[in-house]
Each structure stands twice: as C-alpha cells, then as structure tokens.
MDTraj code that builds the backbone (N, CA, C; nanometers):
import mdtraj as md
import numpy as np

residues = "MET LEU SER ASN LEU GLN ILE GLY ASP GLU VAL MET THR ASN SER GLY ILE TYR GLY GLN ILE ASP ASP PHE ASP GLU GLY THR LEU PHE LEU ARG ILE SER ASP ASN THR VAL VAL LYS ILE SER ARG GLN ALA ILE ALA GLN LYS ILE GLU TYR ARG GLU ASP TRP ASP GLU PRO LYS GLU MET GLU LYS ASP GLU ASP TRP GLU ASP PRO LYS ALA LEU PRO GLU GLY SER GLU ASP SER ASP".split()
xyz = np.array([
    [0.1910, -1.9884, 1.8902],
    [0.1138, -1.9521, 1.7736],
    [0.0192, -1.8375, 1.8075],
    [-0.0483, -1.8451, 1.9210],
    [-0.1453, -1.7416, 1.9588],
    [-0.0793, -1.6057, 1.9770],
    [0.0420, -1.6037, 2.0278],
    [0.1094, -1.4756, 2.0508],
    [0.1608, -1.4139, 1.9209],
    [0.1691, -1.4929, 1.8140],
    [0.2190, -1.4421, 1.6859],
    [0.1082, -1.3995, 1.5901],
    [-0.0173, -1.4073, 1.6320],
    [-0.1280, -1.3694, 1.5442],
    [-0.1264, -1.2192, 1.5183],
    [-0.1632, -1.1822, 1.3949],
    [-0.1648, -1.0418, 1.3553],
    [-0.2972, -1.0082, 1.2889],
    [-0.3296, -0.8801, 1.2836],
    [-0.4488, -0.8339, 1.2127],
    [-0.4356, -0.8761, 1.0670],
    [-0.5433, -0.9321, 1.0125],
    [-0.5434, -0.9786, 0.8743],
    [-0.5201, -1.1285, 0.8610],
    [-0.4702, -1.1940, 0.9663],
    [-0.4491, -1.3391, 0.9605],
    [-0.5831, -1.4107, 0.9503],
    [-0.5857, -1.5172, 0.8704],
    [-0.7050, -1.6000, 0.8619],
    [-0.6863, -1.7171, 0.9563],
    [-0.7896, -1.7444, 1.0347],
    [-0.7802, -1.8459, 1.1390],
    [-0.9065, -1.9312, 1.1422],
    [-0.8970, -2.0428, 1.2151],
    [-1.0124, -2.1267, 1.2429],
    [-1.0238, -2.1396, 1.3940],
    [-1.1454, -2.1260, 1.4463],
    [-1.1658, -2.1384, 1.5897],
    [-1.1801, -2.2861, 1.6280],
    [-1.1771, -2.3135, 1.7574],
    [-1.1948, -2.4501, 1.8067],
    [-1.3295, -2.5088, 1.7656],
    [-1.4278, -2.4236, 1.7430],
    [-1.5598, -2.4717, 1.7028],
    [-1.5753, -2.4814, 1.5513],
    [-1.4681, -2.4539, 1.4765],
    [-1.4710, -2.4710, 1.3317],
    [-1.5146, -2.3491, 1.2535],
    [-1.5195, -2.2325, 1.3164],
    [-1.5573, -2.1103, 1.2464],
    [-1.4317, -2.0484, 1.1844],
    [-1.4398, -2.0159, 1.0561],
    [-1.3294, -1.9522, 0.9859],
    [-1.3518, -1.8021, 0.9803],
    [-1.2455, -1.7255, 0.9917],
    [-1.2573, -1.5812, 0.9828],
    [-1.1217, -1.5145, 0.9739],
    [-1.1252, -1.3835, 0.9652],
    [-1.0037, -1.3025, 0.9541],
    [-0.9979, -1.2086, 1.0743],
    [-0.8804, -1.2000, 1.1349],
    [-0.8650, -1.1147, 1.2525],
    [-0.8774, -0.9692, 1.2106],
    [-0.9745, -0.9013, 1.2703],
    [-1.0032, -0.7619, 1.2395],
    [-0.9321, -0.6689, 1.3378],
    [-0.9202, -0.7135, 1.4618],
    [-0.8556, -0.6347, 1.5672],
    [-0.8348, -0.7266, 1.6864],
    [-0.7535, -0.6878, 1.7804],
    [-0.7393, -0.7649, 1.9030],
    [-0.6989, -0.6763, 2.0176],
    [-0.7221, -0.7302, 2.1363],
    [-0.6957, -0.6597, 2.2611],
    [-0.6562, -0.7670, 2.3616],
    [-0.5463, -0.7571, 2.4260],
    [-0.4942, -0.8545, 2.5222],
    [-0.5420, -0.9970, 2.4954],
    [-0.6466, -1.0439, 2.5622],
    [-0.6929, -1.1815, 2.5464],
    [-0.8134, -1.1966, 2.4568],
    [-0.8504, -1.0915, 2.3843],
    [-0.9709, -1.0930, 2.3015],
    [-0.9371, -1.0650, 2.1558],
    [-1.0067, -1.1338, 2.0663],
    [-0.9932, -1.1089, 1.9220],
    [-1.1270, -1.0641, 1.8667],
    [-1.1223, -0.9835, 1.7641],
    [-1.2409, -0.9467, 1.6889],
    [-1.2260, -1.0144, 1.5538],
    [-1.3096, -1.1151, 1.5314],
    [-1.2979, -1.2012, 1.4141],
    [-1.4062, -1.1684, 1.3133],
    [-1.3648, -1.1290, 1.1929],
    [-1.4586, -1.0981, 1.0843],
    [-1.4941, -1.2288, 1.0153],
    [-1.6232, -1.2661, 1.0249],
    [-1.6655, -1.3912, 0.9647],
    [-1.7475, -1.3709, 0.8368],
    [-1.7841, -1.2459, 0.8066],
    [-1.8446, -1.2085, 0.6787],
    [-1.8273, -1.0576, 0.6627],
    [-1.8712, -1.0040, 0.5513],
    [-1.8487, -0.8621, 0.5245],
    [-1.8989, -0.7701, 0.6356],
    [-2.0150, -0.8005, 0.6911],
    [-2.0749, -0.7122, 0.7912],
    [-2.0858, -0.7747, 0.9294],
    [-2.0085, -0.8813, 0.9546],
    [-2.0204, -0.9504, 1.0831],
    [-1.8841, -0.9703, 1.1475],
    [-1.8673, -0.9105, 1.2660],
    [-1.7454, -0.9269, 1.3452],
    [-1.7879, -0.9780, 1.4820],
    [-1.7251, -1.0876, 1.5251],
    [-1.7573, -1.1429, 1.6565],
    [-1.6383, -1.1258, 1.7490],
    [-1.6679, -1.1087, 1.8763],
    [-1.5652, -1.0935, 1.9788],
    [-1.5458, -1.2296, 2.0447],
    [-1.4220, -1.2824, 2.0400],
    [-1.3952, -1.4134, 2.0968],
    [-1.2669, -1.4098, 2.1791],
    [-1.2496, -1.5106, 2.2607],
    [-1.1271, -1.5254, 2.3378],
    [-1.0133, -1.5674, 2.2450],
    [-0.8949, -1.5158, 2.2683],
    [-0.7776, -1.5552, 2.1896],
    [-0.7550, -1.7057, 2.2016],
    [-0.7890, -1.7624, 2.3174],
    [-0.7714, -1.9054, 2.3405],
    [-0.8640, -1.9920, 2.2540],
    [-0.9650, -1.9310, 2.1920],
    [-1.0588, -2.0050, 2.1079],
    [-1.0028, -2.0317, 1.9679],
    [-0.8853, -1.9797, 1.9372],
    [-0.8243, -2.0012, 1.8057],
    [-0.7543, -2.1365, 1.8040],
    [-0.7932, -2.2213, 1.7089],
    [-0.7332, -2.3543, 1.6964],
    [-0.6092, -2.3505, 1.6086],
    [-0.6179, -2.2756, 1.4975],
    [-0.5033, -2.2711, 1.4065],
    [-0.5117, -2.1540, 1.3101],
    [-0.3963, -2.1153, 1.2618],
    [-0.3867, -2.0140, 1.1575],
    [-0.3991, -2.0875, 1.0244],
    [-0.4740, -2.0301, 0.9323],
    [-0.4966, -2.0921, 0.8023],
    [-0.4007, -2.0306, 0.7014],
    [-0.3287, -2.1165, 0.6321],
    [-0.2400, -2.0710, 0.5254],
    [-0.2766, -2.1470, 0.3996],
    [-0.2975, -2.0740, 0.2922],
    [-0.3400, -2.1346, 0.1671],
    [-0.2198, -2.1652, 0.0792],
    [-0.2343, -2.2719, 0.0007],
    [-0.1292, -2.3075, -0.0947],
    [-0.1237, -2.2028, -0.2051],
    [-0.0052, -2.1834, -0.2606],
    [0.0087, -2.0886, -0.3717],
    [-0.0615, -2.1393, -0.4956],
    [-0.0659, -2.2715, -0.5150],
    [-0.1271, -2.3295, -0.6338],
    [-0.2717, -2.3715, -0.6080],
    [-0.3417, -2.2976, -0.5215],
    [-0.4769, -2.3310, -0.4787],
    [-0.5719, -2.3519, -0.5966],
    [-0.5581, -2.2719, -0.7048],
    [-0.6508, -2.2794, -0.8170],
    [-0.6215, -2.3951, -0.9115],
    [-0.5075, -2.4600, -0.8953],
    [-0.4714, -2.5681, -0.9849],
    [-0.5033, -2.7016, -0.9192],
    [-0.6053, -2.7710, -0.9699],
    [-0.6397, -2.8996, -0.9094],
    [-0.5288, -3.0020, -0.9320],
    [-0.5054, -3.0817, -0.8317],
    [-0.4063, -3.1878, -0.8426],
    [-0.4719, -3.3080, -0.9101],
    [-0.4012, -3.3687, -1.0042],
    [-0.4542, -3.4873, -1.0689],
    [-0.4202, -3.6088, -0.9845],
    [-0.5208, -3.6894, -0.9604],
    [-0.4980, -3.8105, -0.8833],
    [-0.4565, -3.9210, -0.9789],
    [-0.3571, -3.9959, -0.9383],
    [-0.3136, -4.1075, -1.0200],
    [-0.3889, -4.2318, -0.9763],
    [-0.4403, -4.3057, -1.0743],
    [-0.5089, -4.4300, -1.0417],
    [-0.4069, -4.5418, -1.0362],
    [-0.4174, -4.6208, -0.9342],
    [-0.3347, -4.7386, -0.9208],
    [-0.3798, -4.8390, -1.0272],
    [-0.2858, -4.9137, -1.0848],
    [-0.3224, -5.0098, -1.1885],
    [-0.4208, -5.1135, -1.1368],
    [-0.4173, -5.1438, -1.0083],
    [-0.5053, -5.2449, -0.9504],
    [-0.6375, -5.1854, -0.9014],
    [-0.6571, -5.0556, -0.9224],
    [-0.7771, -4.9882, -0.8749],
    [-0.8986, -5.0380, -0.9505],
    [-1.0055, -5.0648, -0.8761],
    [-1.1309, -5.1066, -0.9380],
    [-1.2411, -5.0138, -0.8921],
    [-1.3271, -4.9758, -0.9837],
    [-1.4403, -4.8911, -0.9513],
    [-1.5398, -4.9724, -0.8687],
    [-1.5687, -4.9288, -0.7447],
    [-1.6599, -5.0072, -0.6602],
    [-1.8027, -5.0115, -0.7139],
    [-1.8381, -4.9211, -0.8052],
    [-1.9727, -4.9195, -0.8619],
    [-1.9813, -4.9988, -0.9919],
    [-1.8678, -5.0441, -1.0416],
    [-1.8663, -5.1171, -1.1683],
    [-1.9296, -5.2543, -1.1504],
    [-2.0013, -5.2980, -1.2534],
    [-2.0627, -5.4303, -1.2512],
    [-1.9563, -5.5350, -1.2837],
    [-1.9711, -5.6546, -1.2281],
    [-1.8757, -5.7603, -1.2619],
    [-1.8805, -5.7911, -1.4110],
    [-1.7689, -5.8371, -1.4662],
    [-1.7629, -5.8673, -1.6082],
    [-1.8693, -5.9705, -1.6449],
    [-1.9354, -5.9491, -1.7580],
    [-2.0356, -6.0435, -1.8068],
    [-2.1744, -6.0200, -1.7517],
    [-2.1890, -5.9337, -1.6535],
    [-2.3244, -5.9087, -1.6007],
    [-2.3791, -5.7820, -1.6635],
    [-2.5106, -5.7739, -1.6707],
    [-2.5751, -5.6574, -1.7282],
    [-2.6541, -5.5852, -1.6217],
    [-2.6706, -5.4540, -1.6379],
    [-2.7474, -5.3746, -1.5442],
    [-2.8939, -5.4127, -1.5563],
    [-2.9573, -5.4464, -1.4441],
    [-3.0986, -5.4906, -1.4477],
    [-3.1963, -5.3756, -1.4348],
    [-3.1500, -5.2525, -1.4252],
    [-3.2410, -5.1379, -1.4105],
    [-3.3072, -5.1022, -1.5374],
])
top = md.Topology()
chain = top.add_chain()
for i, resn in enumerate(residues, 1):
    res = top.add_residue(resn, chain, resSeq=i)
    for name in ("N", "CA", "C"):
        top.add_atom(name, md.element.get_by_symbol(name[0]), res)
traj = md.Trajectory(xyz[None], top)
C-alpha cells in the first residue's frame, strides 16, 4: 500500500491525522493537513489510504428491528416524575 501512494491521495496517519499527500521523496511524505499547513512525515507513518463512498451525501436509513425498544422510554403505565 505504501509503495502505491500518489500525490493527491487522502490518507490517515498512525496517530489519526488525516491529510492529502502534497509531495513525497523516498521515505518522506509532505502531508497537507489544512490549506496553509504541510507537515513532513515518514512514509511509514501512514496507516491507510482513505477512500470515500460515492453515495457519501446520501444518509443510509437504519431499519428498526420489530423487537427494538427505546432504552429511554418509560415503562408502560408510568408517568414522568420531572
């Protein structure tokens, strides 16, 4: 995976920092973490390449199981004392 990284790839470092590869040199990457901030890190510090889903903007609807109960719901017949 590390040998296949290219300029423009979005990655996450081992410490959880997200950024985009701005440039690289042998064992070093220049990672853009904001518009005006580029940090120099070891290529070995990359944990994974980030790939986004095509339907990122469309929220998935969660299906409720018929047996699902709201943990905050009051038992039947009781009233809220607040």
